[in-house]
C-alpha positions in Angstrom: -63.8 -16.3 -48.1 -62.4 -14.9 -44.9 -60.6 -16.3 -41.9 -60.0 -15.2 -38.4 -57.7 -16.4 -35.6 -58.0 -15.9 -31.9 -56.4 -17.2 -28.7 -58.6 -17.9 -25.8 -57.0 -18.3 -22.3 -59.0 -20.4 -19.8 -58.1 -20.5 -16.1 -58.9 -23.8 -14.5 -59.2 -24.7 -10.8 -57.7 -28.1 -11.3 -59.3 -31.3 -12.7 -62.6 -31.1 -14.3 -64.7 -29.9 -17.2 -64.7 -26.1 -17.7 -67.4 -24.6 -19.9 -66.1 -22.5 -22.7 -69.3 -21.9 -24.7 -69.8 -18.3 -23.9 -66.4 -16.9 -25.0 -66.3 -19.1 -28.1 -69.9 -18.1 -29.1 -69.1 -14.4 -28.5 -65.9 -14.5 -30.6 -67.6 -16.2 -33.5 -70.5 -13.7 -33.4 -68.0 -10.8 -33.3 -66.1 -12.2 -36.3 -68.9 -11.4 -38.6 -68.5 -14.8 -40.4 -72.0 -16.2 -41.0 -71.2 -19.6 -42.6 -68.0 -21.6 -42.2 -65.9 -24.0 -40.1 -64.6 -23.3 -36.6 -61.6 -25.2 -35.4 -60.6 -25.2 -31.7 -57.1 -26.4 -30.8 -55.8 -27.0 -27.3 -52.1 -26.2 -27.0 -51.4 -28.6 -24.2 -50.7 -32.3 -23.6 -52.4 -32.6 -20.3 -55.8 -30.9 -21.1 -58.3 -31.6 -23.9 -61.5 -30.4 -25.5 -64.9 -32.0 -25.7 -68.5 -31.5 -26.7 -70.7 -32.8 -24.0 -74.1 -32.5 -22.3 -74.6 -29.0 -20.8 -77.9 -29.3 -19.0 -77.3 -31.7 -16.1 -74.0 -31.1 -14.1 -74.1 -34.7 -12.9 -73.1 -35.8 -16.4 -69.8 -33.9 -15.9 -69.3 -35.5 -12.4 -69.8 -39.0 -13.9 -67.4 -38.3 -16.7 -64.7 -37.0 -14.3 -65.2 -40.1 -12.0 -65.0 -42.4 -15.0 -61.7 -41.0 -16.1 -60.4 -41.4 -12.5 -61.2 -45.1 -12.8 -60.1 -45.5 -16.4 -56.7 -43.8 -15.8 -55.9 -44.0 -12.1 -53.3 -42.0 -10.3 -51.2 -44.6 -8.5 -47.6 -43.7 -7.5 -45.2 -46.1 -9.1 -47.6 -47.2 -11.8 -46.1 -45.0 -14.4 -42.4 -44.3 -15.3 -43.1 -40.7 -16.2 -43.9 -38.8 -13.0 -41.7 -35.7 -13.5 -44.4 -33.3 -12.3 -46.1 -35.6 -9.8 -48.5 -38.5 -9.7 -51.1 -36.8 -12.0 -48.5 -36.1 -14.7 -48.7 -39.3 -16.8 -52.4 -39.9 -16.2 -53.1 -36.4 -17.5 -51.2 -37.2 -20.7 -53.1 -40.5 -21.2 -56.5 -38.8 -20.5 -55.7 -36.1 -23.1 -54.7 -38.8 -25.6 -58.0 -40.6 -25.0 -60.1 -37.4 -25.6 -59.6 -34.6 -28.2 -57.1 -31.8 -28.5 -58.9 -30.4 -31.5 -62.6 -29.9 -32.5 -64.1 -28.9 -35.8 -67.6 -27.4 -35.7 -69.7 -26.0 -38.6 -70.9 -22.4 -38.3 -74.3 -21.3 -39.7 -76.1 -18.1 -39.2 -73.1 -16.7 -37.3 -73.2 -19.5 -34.6 -71.4 -22.8 -34.1 -73.9 -25.5 -35.0 -74.4 -27.2 -31.6 -77.3 -29.4 -30.5 -79.8 -28.2 -27.9 -78.0 -30.0 -25.0 -74.4 -29.7 -26.3 -71.8 -27.5 -24.6 -68.1 -26.9 -25.3 -65.6 -27.8 -22.5 -62.0 -27.6 -21.7 -61.2 -30.9 -19.9 -58.4 -30.2 -17.3 -56.6 -33.3 -16.4 -54.1 -31.9 -13.9 -54.8 -31.5 -10.1 -53.3 -28.0 -9.9 -55.0 -24.9 -11.4 -53.6 -23.9 -14.9 -53.9 -21.3 -17.5 -54.7 -23.1 -20.7 -54.6 -21.6 -24.2 -57.1 -22.6 -26.9 -56.6 -21.4 -30.4 -59.7 -20.6 -32.4 -59.6 -20.6 -36.2 -62.7 -19.6 -38.2 -62.9 -19.8 -42.0 -65.9 -18.9 -44.1 -68.1 -16.1 -45.5 
């Protein structure tokens, strides 16, 4: 049994779903671990992780619009607005999604469905540098 740890930095342009498949798949392949469990951990309270459709970009647009409706940015609606009107909505959106994912690894690859992609979901309006910690354990 082996394990490996890696930190992936993702630069965002502001709100939206940022694909992270390629760097994650590359790192898993380079680890040499063929069978195991991959854990991804987002080290932020205003961004999250998700597995979602990767074929049709309109799915991402619909998800982003849905979250704008579900958790609106309305000045005065929230007590916590220390960093602007998107501050508390970003925390709520992160709470409603995932900050951690666990994905089985087989044949040296995360076991994802044909149309599944890995995404960092940025909930803040400004660009950010986000850190995702990858932990892989297996043989």
